[in-house]
N, C-alpha and C positions, 0 to 999 in steps of 0.2 A: 495589629499584632506584629510589632517590628521586632519581637524576640524570635521569630522565625528566621532561620538562616536562608541565604539566597537560593542554595541548592534545593532545598525542601519546597520553598515557595515555587521555584521553576517547575519542578516535577508535578506539584499540585496542579499548577496551571496547565501544563500539557496534558494531564490526565482529564481535567474538567473540559477542555475545548476540543478534545480529539473526537468527541461524537458530533461535534458541530462542523468541524472543518474536514473530518475524514483522517485516517490514519495516514494516508499517502502524503497529505500536504503538511502534517506534523513532522513525519519522518523527514521529508525532503528540506523543508524550510525552517523549522523550529528547533528541531534536536540538535542541529550543528551550532545553536549559540549555546555559549557557555555563561552561567550566572555567575557574576563576580562578587557582588555585594547588595544587600538589602538594607537601607537606611531611610528612616522619615518618609516611608511610603514610596520610595524611589527604588526600582530594580534596575541595576546596571547589567547589561549583557554585552559579553565580547562576542563578536560575530565574525565569520572568516573575511568577508570582502565586501565591496560595494554593491555587488549584485544582490548578496543576502540582505545588506541594510535596505536597499530600496524595496525589494520585494516585501520584507517583513514589515516595513514601515507602512507601505502603501496599502498592502492586503490584509495583515493579519495584528497590526497594532492594536485597534479597538477591541477585538476579540480578547487579546491579552490583558489589556487593562480593565476589560470589564470583569473577566475571570479573577484577576488580583483583588478588585473591590470586594467581590463576594467572598473570597477566601479570607481576607484580612480585615474586612468590615470598615475599611477606612478609604481615604484617597489612594490614588495609585499613579505612579510616573514611571515612563520607561526611559532609560538612558542608554546610549550605546557606545562601545569602543571597538575599534578596528585595529588589529596588532600592525606593529611597524611593518612596512614593505607593501602594505594594502593602502589603496586610496581611502582617505578620511571621508567621513559622511559630509556632504554639502551642507551650508549653512542653512539654506532654505529649501524646502521640498522641492523635488524635481517632478514634472508631470510624468505619467506612465508613458514608458517608450513604445513604440510600434513594434509588434511581434516580429515583423520580418526584419527589423534592422538590428536584431539582438546580436548578431556577429560583429557589427562593426561598433558597438558601444560598449563592450565588456573587456574582458582580460586581454592580455597581449599574448600572442602565440605565433612565434616564426614570422613577425613583422606584420601580422593581421590581428585585428581585435575580435573576440567572439566569446560567448559564454558556452560552456560545455553543460551546464546546468547538473553536474554531478554533485552528490552529496559527500563531502570529504571524509565523513565518518563511515561510509560504507566500503571497506577495504577487505581483502582476503584474510588478514590477520585477525579481524574481528568476527569472522564467520565460523561458526561451529560446524565441523564437518562429521557426518554420521552416515550409516548404511543408507538412509533415505534420500540423501543428496550428494553422496560421494561422486558418482558418475558425472553429474551437472557440474560440480564444483571443479572436478578434473579436467572437463572440457572447456570450462570457462578460463581455467589458468592457462590451457593451451591455446585459446584463442587470444588471449591478452599477450601471450609471448610471441605468436606469430599470426597477427591478425590480418585477414584477407587470403589466408590459405584456402584453397578449394576444399580441402579436406573437412574443415569445420565451418563452412560458409554456405547458407546460413545457418546460425545455431538458434535453435527454438526451445525454450524452457516452458513447461506448462505445469499448474498445480491449482489446487483450490487456494483461496487467498489466505495470506498471513503465514506463509511457509518459508519465505526468504527469497522469492524470485527477484525482487527489486534490489534487494541487498547484492546479489550475485551480478546483476546488471549494471549497478554503479562501481562494485569492485572491478569488473572488467575495465570500465572506461578509466577509473583512477589508477590501474596499473598501467595502462597503455600510456596515459598522460606522464606518469613516473618515469618510464623507461624509454618514452618516444615524445620528448617535450614539444616538438614541432607539430604532432599529429592533431588533426582537426576530429575531435570526438564530440558527438552530441547525444544527450539522453533526453527523450520526449515520450510523453504517453500517447496512446492512440487518439485519445480524445484531443489532445494539444494539436497533434498532426492535422486532424480534421478542421479544428478552429483556425489554424494558420492558413490552410488551403482556402477555406471560405473566406477568410480576411483577404487573401491574395486576389480572389475573383471579384471581391467588392472594390479594391483599390486598384484594380488592373495592374498588378504587380505580379502576374504569373511567372514571367521570365526570373525576376529576383528570387521568387520562391523555389523555382526549380534549380538555379544556380546555387542557392543556399544548401540544399540538400544533397545535390549531386556532387558537390566539392568537399564531402565529407571523406574521411579515412576510416570512420566508424560510426555506424548509426545504431544508438540503442534504443528500441521501441518497447515500452511497457504497455501491457493490456492491448494487444493488437485487436482483441475481439471488438473494440469500440469503433474500429474502422469498418468492421463487417456491415454490409448491409447499406452503406452509405455510398452509392454507385459511383458518383463522380469522384469523391476522395479515395475510394478503394482503386480506382483505375489510375488515378495519380500515383497512388502508393505503389502500385504494380510496376508503373515506368520507372519510378525512383528506385525501386528493389532492382529491377533489371541493370539500370544504368550503373549502379554501384557495384553489383556483383560482376558485370561484364568488365568494370575497371579495376577488379581485383581488391575491392574495398568490403570491409567487414559489416555484416548486419547480424545484430542479436535482437531476438524478439521474445516476449513473454506473452502467455496466454493463460486462461483459466480452463483451456481444453486442448485437446489434440488438434493439429490443423485440419484434419479431414472432418472434425465436427464443427469448424467455423462455418457460418453461413456466408462464405466468401467465393469468388469467382474459382473455378476448377483449375484454371492456369496458376493463379496465385497458390493455391493449396498444393498443388503437385510441386511447385518450386519449393515451398517450404518443407515438404517431406523429403525432397532430394538432399536437404542438408542433414544436420544431427539434430535429432529431437530427443529431449530428456525430460522425464517426469520427476518431480519432487514430491515425494509422498509424506505424511505426518511423520515426524521424528519418533524413534523408539524411546523408551523410558531413559536409557542411559544418556542418550543425546539430549533429551529434554532438560535433565538435571545438569548436564554440563552447560547447556546454554544459560541457565538460571544462574549457575554459579559465576559463569563468566561476566554476565551483566551485573550481578552484585558485587563482585570484586572490583569491576572497573569504576562502578558508582560509589563503592566504598560503604554500601549499605551494612547496617549492622543486623544482619538477618542470619540466624544459625542455620547449620546443614540439615537439621531435622525438618525445618520448616521449607527448606528449598526441596528436600527430598519429597516432602508431602505434596507441594505444588507439582513437581515433576510426576508424580504417581497419578494425579487426579485431573490435571488439565492436558488433554491429549490432542486436541483438534488442531490449534493454532498457535504458533509461536507469539504472535502479537497478543493473543490473550493471556499467555504465561507472562510475558513481560509487563503487561498492563497490571496483572494481579500482583506481580512483585513490587511495582511502584506504589500500588494502592495501599499495600500492607506497610511499607516503608513510611509513605506519608502520614498514614494513620497512626502509626506507632510514634513517630517524631513528633507530631502536633500534640499528641496526649500522654507523651513521655512515658509509654509503656513497653514492655519488652515483646517482641514478636514472638508468639507461640502457636502451635497447631490450633488450639482452642480459638486463639484470637483469628487466625487465618479462616478457620472454618465459619467462624461466627460473621466476618467481615465479607467474605466471598460468597457464602450461601450456596445455592444450587451449583454454581460452578465448580465446588470442590465437594460435592454431596460424597458421603461415604460410600453409598452404592448408586451407581448410574442404572437407569432403566436402558434395556437394549432398544434403542430408537429404530423404529421401522416405519414405514410409510403409512401403515393402518392407523398407529399412534398419532402421527402428524396430521392426518385426515380428521382424526376424530377430535383433536384439540383445536384444529383451525375451524372446524365446523362449529363446535361449541363456542368459540370465541366470538364468531360472526352470527351466531344463532341460526345456523343451518342444519339440514339434514346432512349426514355424510354422503347420501346417494347424490346430493346436488352437485358435489365435487366431480362426480363422473358423468353428470348429465349432458345434453347437448345444449342447454340453456346458455344464452350469451349476455344476460343482463349484467349489469356492472355490479350489482349486489352478490351475484355468484362467481362471474368470470374473475374478479379482483381476488377474492379469497383462493378461488382455485389456483391462480398464479402464485400467490404467497405459498400455497401448501407445496407446489411444485419447487419454488425456490428453497424452502426449508427441506424438502426430500434431497435436493442436490447439497446443500450444505451440511446435512446432519446424518446422512446415511452414506454407505459405499455403493449405492446403486448407479449404474449407469444411465446416461440420457435415455436410451430406448427403454430401459426397465422401467424408469419413472414415467415415460409416456405411456406405457402399457398399463401402469397401475391407475392412470387418469383416463384410459381409453383415448389417448392422443399420440401422435408421433413425436419423434424427438426434437423436431424443429419447433413445435408448440412448446416444448420446455425450455429450450434456448430462449425463445422469445420472452416466455414468462420469468425466467431468471434474470435476464437482462432489464426488464421493465421494473422488477422489484430492487434490483441493484441501483438502477438510476433514482429510484423514489428515495432510497436509503442516503444516496449521497446528497440529495437536495433537500430533505426534510428530517431534521433531527428529531421531532416529535414521532415521526414513524419509526425511526430507529428505536425509541423507547418502547413503542408497542410490539415491535418484532423481537426485541429482547425479552419481553415479557412472555410472549408465546413461546419462545424457546425455553424459558424458564418452566412454563407449565408442562411443555413436552418432557423435559428432563425429570419433572418430579411426578409424573402420572405414573399409576401402577401399571404393571405389565398386563396387557390384554389376556 
């Protein structure tokens, strides 16, 4: 299917593999690539620099090629281009570099080399502000302007997934680098911090690990909840946190919940609460429409305003879902040479944009989950601990957190448990979703069933 242009193919690839790789990996490493040309089965990508080239080639190239083959029905080849001023791709593949030497083998900053791991596309100018995120964005800009100031240090942003936490985190880092070229800024996920700490123990390089993190000017940590409960890693993070704050260095963290709801040491929790804590809530309709219009215009999608408005009115939970729906409509209409209309969008997106959404509550979730796993609803509240019951119970708790506005204690009471059990259940299911794409399909089906069920 060489008649498909490079941009349409690339969007189709990203949509296809996001379920396997996860949206964070796609946002961080694949979206910065720019499709240049697609000819004779070869897709040429322009990538920002050597860091992106090596990561994309070593970790994601096979996923991309497999997706291209499925979409085009033919052979697939990837070619790379790095802009002038960036180091060119090496002639031979390089072996993966040790994580702890990442500072010494990357870009040049003030005489030393390191990677900040920032996505250059995530900047403040690309972020749409609205009532739901204005305070968080205002503090973020203040942090970037005067990082390390005790007034905004630490800065913690929390929200449900897909509402823009990661974008703001990268925007802070990119703005600091833009205005303070010699600053050492590092973006890292909580899971990556744990991984690097474990690796430093295995390689007996704890001193190098500590030196790396404690020499930063700004440390940006995404999803800090993944450090919680890992005693040694959490302790090391606490010491790193103290060392940076005492040195008047900036720390910005994101989480899926308030710091006092994290299962972390009370000392760390109190330190986080002593800074600025801001929640990002789901955007209102006007903001959702503005986000969709900005993405449409940036990507030059031929999607009319009435379809944009239709999506903004009906997809309310996640910005990530909205953008995915927009990509899906564009790809479908481009491939099939059809005009994007509301009926096409409704048919293509199904329950996601159903005209009337059921008011989801925990009873509906419990009923659908019990039916899916062939259980009685009462089993979900029972004291039974067999895997055949405890796993569906955890899924129901996860969905209650994702699909309702209930607090963790409220969800716990609905299942005759405390909030810590809900936290554990949610994290277990999230971990499974990240590891198993087939499980993602199952969860999405349960969500669809919940949204389409009749009101009790």
